[in-house]
C-alpha angles and dihedrals in degrees: 000000000000091000090054091052091050093048093048094047092048091052090051092048095048091059084103103240139237103232128215083279083091086073113092110248124203119190110201120153093213097061143041110228112224106190131183116195129218103347102043137041122252112276125198125203120192111246090225089058089057093043093049091045135053117331097207116089100240095050091042091059097035094103092058118105112270094009128105131164136250092211128194106189120283097320106060144017136160128205120254106205119193088337093308124118143163113011093011090065122058120213113199133174114218087340094305130108120277110224114213139099098259094116089056095056137355092232088070111085122236103245098230125089118219092200090067095044124118091204140337122221122198104202122197135161125033095346094068090078090067087071109029146339126248093037103150092156113041146284112252110204113193108197122195137172100243087121106038115221098185132048115249116247089226135037093256127023130167150101138265119203137185128185136182130185115195095203097066098010089245116180121191129178128175138171127193124177142166119211121197105221095176140338089291109019121082125181121205124200128178139164138178134192124184132174128174134172128214111308125234120237129194087262136313123207118199117193124203142157113265098188128039106239089210096051092243093306114152097199116140091246092053094046090049091052093050094049097040120126090257092057093130090063087073093059112122106168142018140201126225117215124198092195129042104245119234095012097122120120140191129191136177128181135174131177138178125192137178127197136186107210123191139161093271098045144293143273123201146165131202138184123206129190118187129176127184133181123180142148125261101238114213093019109152132194092221090073089067089065096050119097137151130272119200122207137199122254094262093055116105097245125125100230106008094250122074142166120264116190121186144138125198094233092046087203102154096181095054103033111025109045122081119284118292109258089221090059105058091162087072092064124105115241132189119219115193130186128183127183113185136177119196129192119187138166146158134205120200120218097343092170137004113291095019116104098188142343119209130184135181133182132178139183116200134185113196131174137162135186133202109220129192114187106314095337131092104222097180141002134197129195129193121180114182139179125184138178126194133179128186130187127192119199122213115261111271124185092339091312122121130167155148136226123203134196120196139183130176137174121196126186114192129182136167134190140178133038092335097037091136096156128059118221109287142166126215122198119193127188118186137184119183142162145180128201129186131195123196118208116170106297094347127090117194119199130191129178138172138183138191120196127184114195129185124185117192124186114214095200143003106226093173090063090057094044101044129077115232088359115162120220120260118270088246138357091213139045121201129177145148123227128202123201135171139174137190131190145178126208115192122194095207094180135340087279105032126067131170133190139193128187131181122187139176110208130189125189129186117224114263125240089254093053090050107037112017118124128163148046120321102189096182092065092034092240147118109221130210120191116208096255093048093047092050091051092051097051093042090050089055094040091238113172111257090227085092086077090067098054090099101018090271119166117238096235132023110254133180110299110240129188140173114210134192126191127183125183140177126194135187124187135171136138094288108022130053121175142162134179127180133180127188142182127198124187120191118194090197114012116190114220142153105263116203107227098174139001139203113186103306094339116101139191107223130193122185104236139164137225139139116291140174134201127195131171151141137226133182150149138199127192133184127199101210093171131021088252102036133065130177122199137188122197142167146160138200135184132178124196122193133181122202087256108028140333132315111257123256098006120181118255121238117265134202125180151148135223133199120200124189134181098209094181136348088276105028126069133172140189137193121196132185123186130179115203112197125224118266113225098150092090134160127256110298091006123126123230119250125219125232130244145193121241124199118183133174132189141187127194130186123190122196142170124239093186132248091067093303116132132181137197131202120197137188122189126183110192131189090011090176089056092229125181101248121198125179120221089197093063134085082223095060088139093057115082122229126235117311126215110338139174119211126191127190141181127193132184119198116197 
């Protein structure tokens, strides 16, 4: 049976695949092109909107249809696409892997900057398998110009940008330029500097206990009363904060690239150095005093392992409320540093029948540290190398396609208080392909992918630390996944187009889902990977029936899903519309199950059970005057487990937008969005209220002469000054930015 699967997947992959080059690509300096392939129409977001808005990737894309953000203050955010996040989305840079720790936790920034992007493609449907397996959300390809692929028309070309946000006094400056050194050599230089202070919300109330009800007694009875489930009933006072403490952020990035560009292709190399420093919003001292207690089978505990939170002083006022605003040195900060070398090239028509061969390789050194005061509490390191080759064949009898080979090696290590992962190495080998056939008004697509993944632990620190601790079941995990997708696009008329895609996706468990164990203060959680959880309950002889309390499988297996997408589009000079519906069924969905909770601190165990997602998204716009357009848009997704709801699901949204070209140089927009409340929450998860968002923008474009243009922008966001909470975030209790005014200026030369 396994041999048949391998043979079938190889035949699919060797269909010699049309790469994402089949997607139309527009290079305009003034805009960032956000493109969705197959199932959605092309969408374009003004680059000034991104530069005047959030600088982290998730927040930058959060206004796009079907996308919301798992935000973590001002420093980090990851996109949530059709309810999928983390490992079910793939973030790539110019088609190559992005090396960071963002998949592990949303407080870790994605190490790409949208303000320096040339375009961003959101790839769904059959083309996702060119990059990874198990992608039930989307591939987000952030393309930049660090390695130029075309010769400039002038000796020097580029852009200079400045941005200021009055709410958090954010200042951002960036410069990107290409210099033609000769007929074939092009030099690229870019730099970015960003600095922001704490942001202001519409109001944040923090509640805490002023007086110890036990008069500082540390007796077991008193401690049990303080940390009981009804702890909040003891609250006597609260503090109102105008600013969200510890939400400041700093970022610096510099890059240099050099390309040789000829008639047959190009070859280039680039070096990038990026450094970030930002506060961990919502970080609380009380998490430091939470640990796990394990109990024998005859104890009256639901799953045998529970949280126990205590401190010998039991001084709630001093130790358990959020950090004192007058003592900023108490705050937890993240300091990130990435050094990356990229090598890319392409060769056109090297031999008969081959349209183009592309290759890319990168070597990245990433580390980040969590710092409290003068002390480094935890550190993480991720060294990654990847190699990727793609080959397009020339169209033959209406067939076109691409084949891709991929290899990556990732070494991850952690140390300190939050050293929740032992040193490990992951090797991944991938073979993928896409093929398309054009017949009259129908386009048939077929793709397949094989991935072989091997995770190897270098050490087992828990074995050395624990008393009577049994070894892990295995120090390595090795598996092969098989995925395929097929789609049909039908051009019904010149104005109507429909699409249908079916895919079977398989994803191997990550090293975090298998081997994590320990406190992760940033997300207010204690994490158990499957292997570590199994060792703990076996060590205590706990009956394995605890696995079945929530329909949880006994061992993590490959995650498998079957996915169906249907879309319909209509476009003419006045009307533009799109509607898409989708259904995703997982036979064994991997998720972070909350076993226990104290205040905002949770005990998580990576578990698995059947799940299904279904949703819809759409927009319709009407140009009722050559200068005016009115649009309506919305999206909805629902995620269900066999026994409950999927954690941190996006709330439904419905909105409208009015665009106006007031003059040849001046344009304006007004947008209103209602985000509904999210009450369909997971076990031990709190509901999140809805909000209304009103935004307005102005943009003026002018000419300085000699092919030098400029743009001035003014954005007023959250005009109603609403308290905005995100159901997708671990910080769903921390409000986002309140009313803010952002100003920007760009010079294109």
